[in-house]
C-alpha positions in Angstrom: 35.3 15.7 -22.9 35.4 13.8 -19.6 32.6 11.2 -19.0 31.9 8.4 -16.7 32.3 5.0 -18.5 31.4 1.4 -17.7 34.3 -0.9 -17.9 33.1 -4.0 -16.0 31.3 -5.1 -12.9 31.9 -2.6 -10.1 34.4 -0.8 -12.5 33.4 2.7 -13.7 36.0 5.2 -14.8 36.3 8.9 -15.9 37.7 8.8 -19.4 38.3 11.3 -22.0 35.9 10.6 -25.0 34.7 12.5 -28.1 32.5 15.4 -27.7 28.9 14.9 -28.7 27.8 16.5 -32.0 24.5 17.6 -33.6 23.2 14.5 -35.5 19.7 15.6 -36.3 18.5 19.2 -36.9 16.3 18.9 -33.9 19.1 18.1 -31.5 20.7 20.3 -28.9 24.1 19.9 -27.1 23.8 20.5 -23.3 26.8 21.5 -21.1 26.2 19.5 -18.0 26.3 21.4 -14.7 24.9 18.6 -12.3 24.2 15.0 -12.9 23.0 12.4 -10.4 23.9 8.7 -9.6 20.7 6.7 -9.4 19.9 3.4 -7.8 19.2 2.1 -11.2 22.9 2.9 -12.1 23.8 0.4 -9.3 22.1 -2.3 -11.4 24.5 -1.5 -14.2 27.3 -1.5 -11.6 26.4 -4.9 -10.3 24.3 -7.2 -12.4 23.4 -5.9 -15.8 26.9 -5.9 -17.3 25.8 -8.4 -20.0 23.9 -5.7 -21.8 26.7 -3.1 -21.6 29.9 -2.5 -23.7 33.1 -1.2 -22.1 33.2 2.5 -22.8 29.4 3.0 -22.6 28.8 6.5 -21.0 26.5 6.1 -17.9 24.0 8.5 -16.2 20.4 9.6 -16.9 19.8 12.4 -14.3 21.4 15.5 -15.9 20.8 19.2 -16.2 22.8 22.0 -17.8 22.9 24.8 -20.3 22.3 24.7 -24.0 25.7 25.0 -25.7 24.6 24.4 -29.3 21.2 24.0 -31.1 20.3 22.4 -34.3 18.9 24.5 -37.1 15.2 23.1 -36.6 15.2 23.9 -32.9 12.5 26.5 -32.3 11.9 26.6 -28.4 15.4 26.7 -27.0 18.4 28.8 -27.7 22.0 28.8 -26.7 22.4 29.7 -23.0 19.0 28.3 -21.9 19.0 26.3 -18.7 17.4 22.9 -19.1 16.8 19.5 -17.3 17.1 16.3 -19.4 14.5 13.7 -18.6 15.8 10.2 -18.5 13.3 9.0 -21.1 14.4 9.6 -24.6 10.8 10.5 -25.9 9.8 12.3 -29.1 6.7 14.0 -27.5 4.6 13.6 -30.6 3.9 9.8 -31.2 0.7 8.0 -30.2 2.4 6.8 -26.8 3.6 10.1 -25.9 0.2 11.6 -26.6 -1.2 9.1 -24.0 1.2 10.4 -21.5 3.2 7.1 -21.8 6.6 8.6 -22.7 8.5 5.6 -21.5 6.9 3.7 -24.3 7.7 6.3 -27.0 7.1 4.6 -30.4 9.8 6.7 -32.1 12.5 5.4 -29.8 11.1 2.0 -28.8 13.7 -0.8 -29.0 11.7 -3.3 -31.0 14.9 -5.5 -31.7 15.2 -5.9 -27.9 11.5 -6.1 -27.2 11.7 -3.1 -24.8 10.1 0.3 -24.6 11.5 3.7 -25.3 15.2 4.4 -25.1 16.8 5.8 -21.9 19.9 7.9 -21.5 23.0 5.9 -20.4 21.1 2.5 -19.9 22.4 -0.4 -21.8 21.6 -1.6 -25.3 18.3 -3.0 -24.0 17.2 0.7 -24.1 19.1 2.1 -27.0 22.7 2.4 -25.7 22.2 6.2 -25.8 25.3 8.1 -24.3 24.4 9.2 -20.9 24.6 12.4 -18.8 27.4 11.7 -16.4 29.6 13.7 -18.6 30.6 17.3 -19.4 28.3 17.4 -22.5 25.3 15.4 -23.7 23.5 15.3 -27.0 19.7 15.7 -26.5 17.3 14.9 -29.3 13.7 16.2 -29.8 14.8 19.5 -28.3 11.4 21.2 -28.9 9.6 18.5 -26.8 12.0 16.7 -24.5 14.2 19.1 -22.4 12.6 21.0 -19.6 13.4 24.6 -19.6 13.9 26.0 -16.1 14.6 29.6 -14.8 18.0 30.9 -14.0 18.7 31.9 -10.4 18.0 29.0 -8.0 20.7 26.4 -7.6 20.8 23.2 -9.7 19.5 21.2 -6.7 16.1 22.9 -7.0 15.6 21.4 -10.5 18.0 18.5 -11.3 15.6 16.0 -9.7 13.1 16.7 -12.5 15.2 14.4 -14.6 14.2 11.2 -12.6 13.6 11.4 -8.9 10.7 13.8 -8.8 8.6 12.4 -11.7 9.4 8.8 -10.7 8.2 9.5 -7.2 5.2 11.5 -8.4 4.1 8.7 -10.7 4.5 6.1 -7.7 2.2 8.1 -5.6 -0.2 8.7 -8.5 -0.4 5.0 -9.3 -0.9 4.3 -5.6 -4.1 6.3 -5.7 -4.4 6.6 -1.9 -7.9 7.8 -0.9 -8.4 11.0 1.1 -7.7 10.2 4.7 -6.1 6.9 3.7 -2.8 5.1 4.6 0.2 4.4 2.5 3.2 2.3 3.2 6.5 3.0 1.4 9.0 0.1 1.2 12.5 1.5 0.8 13.5 5.0 1.8 16.1 5.5 -0.8 15.8 8.7 -3.0 12.7 7.6 -4.8 10.9 6.2 -1.7 11.7 9.1 0.4 10.6 11.6 -2.2 7.5 9.6 -2.7 6.7 9.9 1.0 7.3 13.6 0.8 5.0 14.0 -2.2 2.2 11.8 -0.6 2.3 14.0 2.6 2.3 17.2 0.5 -0.4 16.2 -1.9 -3.1 15.5 0.8 -4.7 14.0 3.9 -2.8 10.8 4.1 -0.8 8.8 6.8 2.5 7.5 5.4 4.6 4.7 6.8 8.2 4.2 5.7 10.2 0.9 6.0 13.9 0.7 5.7 16.8 -0.5 7.7 19.4 2.2 7.0 19.5 4.7 10.1 20.2 7.8 7.9 17.3 7.1 5.6 14.9 6.4 8.6 16.0 9.7 10.3 15.5 11.7 7.1 12.0 10.4 6.5 11.0 10.8 10.1 12.0 14.4 10.1 9.6 15.0 7.2 6.6 13.5 9.1 6.8 9.9 8.0 6.0 7.2 10.6 9.1 5.0 10.2 9.7 1.3 10.9 13.1 -0.1 11.1 13.1 -3.5 9.3 15.6 -4.8 11.8 13.2 -4.3 14.7 10.4 -6.5 13.2 10.1 -10.2 12.5 7.1 -9.4 10.3 6.9 -5.8 9.2 3.6 -6.5 7.4 2.1 -7.5 10.7 3.6 -4.3 12.3 1.8 -2.1 9.8 -1.4 -4.0 10.1 -1.2 -3.3 13.9 -1.2 0.5 12.9 -4.0 0.3 10.5 -6.9 -1.3 12.5 -5.6 -4.8 11.5 -6.4 -4.3 7.8 -3.1 -3.1 6.3 -2.5 0.1 4.4 -4.8 1.2 1.5 -1.7 1.3 -0.8 1.9 0.2 -0.8 4.8 1.6 -2.9 7.6 -0.9 -3.6 10.5 1.4 -4.0 13.1 -1.3 -3.5 12.9 -3.6 -6.7 15.5 -6.2 -7.5 17.9 -5.3 -4.8 15.8 -6.4 -2.0 17.3 -7.7 1.3 16.2 -11.1 2.7 16.4 -13.2 -0.6 19.7 -15.1 -0.4 19.0 -17.6 -3.1 18.0 -15.0 -5.6 21.0 -12.8 -4.6 23.4 -15.7 -5.2 21.7 -16.3 -8.6 22.1 -12.6 -9.4 25.8 -12.6 -8.4 26.5 -15.8 -10.3 24.9 -14.4 -13.4 27.1 -11.3 -13.1 30.2 -13.4 -13.2 29.2 -15.4 -16.4 30.6 -14.5 -19.8 28.4 -11.7 -21.3 26.8 -13.8 -24.0 25.9 -16.5 -21.6 24.7 -14.1 -18.9 22.5 -12.3 -21.5 20.7 -15.5 -22.4 20.2 -16.4 -18.7 18.8 -13.0 -17.8 16.5 -12.9 -20.8 15.1 -16.5 -20.4 15.6 -17.5 -16.8 16.5 -14.4 -14.7 15.0 -14.1 -11.2 14.8 -11.0 -9.0 15.0 -10.7 -5.2 11.3 -10.4 -4.6 11.3 -9.9 -0.8 10.0 -6.3 -1.0 7.3 -7.2 -3.5 6.2 -10.1 -1.5 6.1 -8.0 1.6 3.9 -5.4 -0.2 1.4 -8.2 -1.4 1.2 -9.5 2.2 1.0 -6.0 3.8 -1.6 -4.1 1.6 -5.2 -4.4 2.6 -7.7 -6.5 0.7 -8.9 -4.4 -2.3 -5.8 -2.2 -2.0 -3.2 -1.0 -4.6 0.5 -1.8 -4.9 2.5 0.7 -6.9 5.8 -0.8 -8.1 8.5 1.8 -8.8 11.6 -0.3 -7.9 13.1 -1.8 -11.0 12.7 -5.5 -11.7 14.3 -7.4 -14.5 13.5 -11.0 -13.9 11.8 -13.2 -16.6 10.8 -16.1 -14.5 9.9 -14.5 -11.2 7.6 -16.6 -9.1 4.5 -14.6 -8.2 1.8 -15.5 -5.6 -1.1 -15.3 -8.0 -3.5 -16.9 -5.5 -2.9 -14.2 -3.0 -3.1 -11.4 -5.6 -6.4 -12.7 -6.9 -7.9 -13.6 -3.4 -7.0 -10.2 -1.9 -8.3 -8.4 -5.1 -5.1 -6.4 -5.3 -4.5 -3.8 -7.9 -1.0 -3.7 -9.3 0.6 -0.8 -11.2 4.0 -0.3 -12.3 6.5 0.9 -15.0 9.2 3.3 -15.9 8.2 6.8 -15.0 6.8 8.9 -17.9 8.8 11.9 -17.0 7.2 14.5 -19.4 3.8 13.3 -18.3 4.3 14.8 -14.8 6.7 17.7 -15.0 4.1 20.4 -15.6 2.4 19.2 -12.3 5.7 19.3 -10.4 7.3 22.6 -11.7 5.1 24.9 -9.5 6.4 23.1 -6.4 9.9 24.1 -7.2 9.2 27.7 -6.4 11.0 29.7 -3.7 9.2 28.0 -0.8 10.4 24.6 -2.0 7.9 22.6 -0.2 9.4 19.2 -1.2 12.8 20.3 0.1 14.7 19.6 -3.1 17.6 22.0 -2.3 18.6 19.9 0.8 17.7 16.5 -0.7 21.2 15.6 -1.9 23.6 14.3 0.7 26.8 14.5 -1.3 28.2 16.8 -4.1 31.4 15.5 -5.7 33.4 16.4 -8.8 32.9 14.3 -11.9 36.4 13.1 -11.5 35.6 11.2 -8.3 32.7 9.2 -9.8 34.4 5.9 -9.1 34.6 6.7 -5.4 31.0 8.1 -5.5 29.6 4.9 -6.9 31.3 2.8 -4.3 30.1 5.0 -1.6 26.5 4.9 -2.9 26.7 1.2 -3.3 27.9 0.7 0.2 25.6 3.3 1.8 28.6 4.7 3.5 29.1 8.1 4.9 25.3 8.6 5.2 25.0 8.7 1.3 21.4 8.8 0.3 21.7 10.9 -3.0 24.9 11.8 -4.8 25.2 14.6 -7.4 28.3 15.0 -9.6 29.6 18.3 -10.8 31.4 18.2 -14.2 
């Protein structure tokens, strides 16, 4: 089959690799019909190469059709249409029972000190072959894949793999009171969808902060009050001016380690990416630092007693945190990988014919799998108005 493989920093290729096979009686093989490129994939493209092996199959946002089912599979059959969550979660362990599918005890990577495995995401998270491919093996078929109806286009459902549940969890963790205010830092796919979900779920005023014109325009068209980062010396002050001087009740950091405005940390990340893998891995495990501009802005911006929901990915081990400010302002801080299966039953009814979250028009680009290298570079450079890219195998 054809699959997108990692070969080095900013080097992904579409190669011919062996087809996946049934390894456990509860597996299914899914023929992929749509698969997304995520902002988290750019971390692999840029800075996390120390934890990858050339030839690793990327991707964790896939959907398709069941091509083959193991003998123990009871709830799916060949021909069923399914979305594949990015968590590799068993659905039956203690953690899954708590709704913490990202911490699945069956797939936890105890040798790495990390949580449950993820599709297409380094040996830190299981080195499981990903979904940017023509086929993908999916374990725990009676509990993990999300069966969806035939008929509507893939774009209606494919975001159940990551974007929708990640954004939903970000909003749930933000816990904005009725009639309250929410600021979303970063209007990439997750930030923009979080803003849409917050507006849909209730009486809330949403501010969106970014510096990419296309992202600002898309969010504004959905009712978000947007602030262009380039127009404000201190965007936290600007939001306070809009919230009676207090700041918003909650802030979602949808940026993570790729924040702008942190030149020293950026240089450290880039330098680490150029080190030999074994050296880089030790540096990142023991002395890694993130670009914390967005998180520091969230801490400054949120009102006293407010909540910060961190959904942007961070990976630093020695990040400096303003603990005095966090303590003094009595800030609640919630974060973590999305627990996809925890939220999908809540989201599925919103993917009906009226499509209130606008999923069918959410992707900006649809490209053949064979153009994955160009798609990655376009997404990284935010060129041609790229906000969300889907690949078609």
